N, C-alpha and C positions, 0 to 999 in steps of 0.2 A: 403182272397186271400194272398198267400205267395209269396214274391218277392225275386229274386236272385239279391241282391244289388251288389255283387261282379261283376257279369257280366254286370249289368247296368252301373256301374261307369266305368268299363274298356272300354265299348263301347263309352261312352261320351268322353273319353280321347284318343281314339285310333289314332285320326288324329292330336294330339298335338305334338309339338317338345319335345325332352327330357327335355329341360329347362322348358318349360311350364308345363309339367307333374310334374316335381320336385317341382315347385312353388306351384301348386294346391295341390298335395298330402302332401307337407310339411305344408302349411298354414292351411289345414283342418285336419291334423293328420290322413290321410287315410291309410298310410303305417304301422305306428307303434303306433298309438293312441295318439301321442304327437304332439301338434301344434308347429311348428317351427316359430321363430321370423323372421322379415324382415332381421335383422342383420345376423342371422345364415345362411340363404339362400344366402344372399349377399356375405358373406365371402366364402362360398362354391364355388361360381361362379366367385368371384372377381369383383362383381358389387356393385353399391350403393344400399342402402335401398330403395331409391326413384325408382330406376330402377326395383327392385323386385316388388314394389307396382304397378308400371305401367303394368308389365307382368301379375300380379294377376288380376288387374282391367280389362284388355283386355280379359283375359281368361274367367272371370266370365260373361262378356257381351256376349261372344260367346256361353257359356254353357247355359245361362238362358232359351232361347226358347226351346232348346233340353230337358232340365230337366222338364220344365213345361209340355211338350207334353208327353214324355216317362214315367214320374213318376206321371202323373195326378191322377191316382187312389190312389196312396200312399198318395199324398198331400191332396186329398179330404177326404180320410179315416182318416187322422190325424185331419183334420178340424172338421169332424163329432164327433170324439172322444172328442176333446177339448170342443165342445159345450155341450156334455153330462156331462162333468166334470165341468161345470160352466163357461167355457171360458178361464181358465188359469190353468197351472199345473207346478209344480216345475220341473226343468230341469232333474234331475236324475230319478224322478218318471215317467215323461213323456216318456223319452227315454226307460226306462225299459218296460213300457207298449207297446210302439210302436214296440220294438224288439219282444216281445212275440206275439203280435197281427199280425204283418206283415212279420216277418222274421223267426220266430221260435227261441225260447230261446237257445242261445249258438251256433247257426248255422253260424253266421257271425262274423268274427274277427273285433274288434273295432267297433261294431255295432253303439254305440252312435255317434261316429265321422262321420260315413258314413250316418246315418240318418240326422244328423245336416247339412251335406253337401247338401243333397237333399233339405231339407226345406229352408236353407239359400239361396241357389242358386235359388230355385223355388219361393222364396218370401213369402211363407206361410207354416205353421203358422209363426207368428212373434216371435222374440226372444228378450228378455231383459237381458242385462248383470247384473252380481252381483254388488250390491252397498252396502253402509253401512247399509241400512235398509232391503234390500231384497236379497234373494238368486237368482241365475239366473233362469229364467222361460220362458215358451212359452205361447203365448196367441193368441186369435182369431183375435181381432180387437181393435180399440181404445175404443170402448164401454166396452169391456170385461176388458181391462186394467184399466179403470176408476172404474168399478164395484169392481175389486180387491182392488184398492187403498182405495175406500170409505169403504168397508167392514172391512179391516184391521184397518183403522183409528177408526171406531166405536168400534170395539172390544178392541183395545188398550185403548181407553178412558174409556170404561166400567171397564176394569181391574184396571186401575190406580185410579179410583175414588170409587171403591168398597172395602168393607171389605175383606181382604185376606182370612180369615177363611170361609167367606160366599162362596167364590169360591173354595178353596181347600177342605173344608169339606162338605159344603152343596151343592156344585156344582150349585150355582145360575146362573152361566153363561149359563148353558144348558137350563134354563127356559127363559132367556133373548134372547138367540140365539138357538132356538130349532133344527135348522139344522146344528149346529156347528160340530157335530160328523161326518157328511158326507161331510164337506167342506174341500177341498184341499187347500184353500187359505192360511190358517194359517201356513202351512208347508213352504210356500214361504217367509213369513215374518220372520225376524231375532229377532223379539221381544218376540216370544213365545217358550216354550220348555216343556219337561216332565222330572221329576226327576226319580230316580231309582224305586220309588214306583208307577209310572204311574200317578202322580199328574200333571195336566196341569196348566200352568200359565205363568207369565212374567219371562223371563230369569233373569231380574234384581232382582227378589226375591231370598233371600237366601234359601228358601224352594225348589226352582226349580233348580238353579245352584249355589250351595254353593262353594265359591272359597277359603275361608280361613278355617283354623282348627276350628275357633269359629263358623262359619256358618255350618260346617259339624256336629259339636257337637250339635248345635241348632236343626238341622234337625233330628238327632237321638232322642233327648229328645222330640221333637214335635210329632214324630211318636209313641214313646212309651207312651207318655202322663202320665208319672210317673217318680219320681226321680231315678237316676242311679249313681252308683259309677263311678268316672272318668276312672277307668281301663276298665269298661264295655263299657263306651262311646267310648273309643279308639278302643276297639275290634269291636263294631258294625259299626264304620265308615268303616272298612275294610270288615266285613262280609256282609254288605248290598251292597257293591260295590259303596259306595259314593266316595271313593278314591281308586285307583288301588294300591297305595302304603300303606303299613302298617302305621297306625298313632302311633307316639311315645307317650307312656303313660304320660311321664312327660311334654311333650309339650302340650298335651291336658289339663292337670291339670293347667299349667301356664296360658294358654289362657282363661280358664274358670274363673280364679280368676280376670282377667282384665276386663271382660265384664259384665256390669250390667244387661244383659238379664238373667244371671244365678244367682241362689241363693244357697249358701251352707246350706244344711238342715240337715246334719249329718256328721260324720267323713268321708271326701272324697266323700260325696254324694251330687249331684247337682240336682236342679230342675229349671224349667223356671218360671221367675217372672210372665209371662202372664198366667200361670196356677193357679195363685192366691197366690203364695209364695212371702213373703216379706223378704227383707234382715234384718240383725240385730242379736244381741246376744239373748240368752234365756230371759234375763231380759227385753230387748227391746220388744220382742214378747209379754211377759206377760203384760207389761205396755200398749201396744196397745190394747190388749184384754180387760183389765180392764177399760180402757178409753171408749171403745166401748160398753161393756156390763154391766159395773158397777160391784159391788162386786160379787165374784163367789166362789163357794165351791172348795176345792182343787182338787177333782176328775174332776170337770168341766174344771178347768184350765189345768190339765194334758191332758184331751181329746182334748181341743181346740189347745193347743200348739202342740200336735202331729199331728194336721192337717197341721201344718206349718213346723214342724221339726221331725226328726226321732231320738228320744231321750228316754233314760230310765226314768221311772217314778220318781225314786229317784233324778235324775239330775234336773228335773223340780221342784220337791218339795223343794229341797235344795235351789234353787234360790228363790222360793216363800217365804221361811222363812227368807230371808235377811231383817232385821229390818230397814236397812237404806232406803229400797225402798218400802216395803210393810208392812201392819199391819193386824193383825187378829182381826176381829170384834167379837162382843159378840155372834152372831149367827153362828160363825165358818167360816164365809166367809172371803175372803181376798180382800183388796182393796189397791190402791196406797196410800202411806204415806201422800203425799201432799193433798190428797182429804179428 
């Protein structure tokens, strides 16, 4: 059923005085889509904020029975829709669906404000204002509100106590919460988000909402899963849409140097420590390998070092032949001098 909300609201207000109409249309944003403050309307009429509030309160009391009766099918239809959506829906999404379902998309100016007017005056569905943890949303009843709160709390706890890669790569949360993809609840919570690659997780994670250049570079390397030159990292920050502004190449380089999540593995080439790369000079890498594996043939040293660094073979062999650090054994293998 399609409603003519313009006519319906005009009928509700036809017996009101000009001042009462102005207060209602201003406070609910019915005329221009913008909600006027008590102070703005008070200044317009030369009355106090308290007097505006009194006029608003009196008008709402008068309107409530009319709205409940004349818009009953719209209010009931919204209630049925909300139940099918689990009992709660984020404000913008709910209003968009209500407009399309009951008004016809684009047929009514400032449709969200006018729909909110009907629901708020009619007393259903219920509305919860935006706060630090939640976006504004509509809900069916106290039971639905509690259901939303409990579900969000459970998912937040799971995400905070789980391995991030288990969620971002293996999607373990979909197994824990099989109906997560069809849930509207998590769009209400401010704890969750998606990055430019479509990965879902906590907004506090740098993989989801990277705020600094370091975090944006981290996300690029994480998605590539291989070392990159800092110039390419800067380019991909912009190309992928991680930042709308072009990333300055030198700034990226300077930030990579300062953050121990990144390891310099070649001339200007960086990799992530979490991908198995360890910091240090070529000498330090060779020492670690020989301590771990014992004496090694030169070709094995070259192969293993190049799993950690992007270097020419001669560079590695030259370092290996340093007699202050390494010695060549009788079988041709090399080991640490101290050993």
